N, C-alpha and C positions, 0 to 999 in steps of 0.2 A: 486167682481172681483176675477178672478182666481188667485191662488197663484203664478203660473208660470209668469203671467203678472206682478204681484206686484214685484216679485224678479227681473225680467227683467228691469222694470222701475227703480228700486232702483239702479241696476248696472249702467244703463245708466246715471242716475242723478249723482251718485258718480264719474263716469268716466268723465262727463262733468265738474264737480267741479275741478277735478285734471287736466283738459285740455288734456286728453289722447284720442287717437283714439282707435278704436277697435283693430287695429293691435298692438299698444303699449301695451294695456292691455293684449292681448294674449301673447305677448312676456314676460312681467313681471310675468304672471301667469303660464307660460309654458303650454299654451293651444293653440288650433288652432283658428285663427280669425273667421272662419265660425262657430265654436262652440260658441264663444262669441256672434256672431250675432244672432244665433238661440235661445240662452238663453235670450238675450235682447228682442227678439220679442215674447217670450213666447211660442215658438214652441217646446222647448226641456226641459225636466226635468234636473235639475242640481243636481249632487250628492253632499253630504255634503263635500266630499273631495275636489271637484272642487270649491264649494262655499267658502271653507276656502282659497284655492289658490287665488281666485278672491278677496276676502276681504283683504288678505295680500297684494296683488298687489295694491289695492286701499288704503292701509295704514289705514285700520280700522279693529277692531276685529269683529268676527262673531256676538257678542252681539251688537256692535255698528251698524252693518249692519242692524239688525232688529229693531233698535230704530228709527222707522219712523212711522208716523201716519197711513200710509196705512196698516201696519201690526196690528194695534190695533183696527180697526173697527170691530164691532161684526157682525157675520153672523146670520141672522134670520133663525130659524129652521122651 
């Protein structure tokens, strides 16, 4: 699975756990709602700066953000 999709799915899952809408997350992360939507759908690369903003808004560290099984699956070469 593409890393952009994995990151988008993780954001969406954490957002759902917190009960936040995309608009809420955008406000808390000081980002545009359409940016959040495009990252969640895997259509946009997210910078590390914005990923940190999103993680902080979701009340997780960047390390915790990546502590998900979808990021640990090995890619065959």
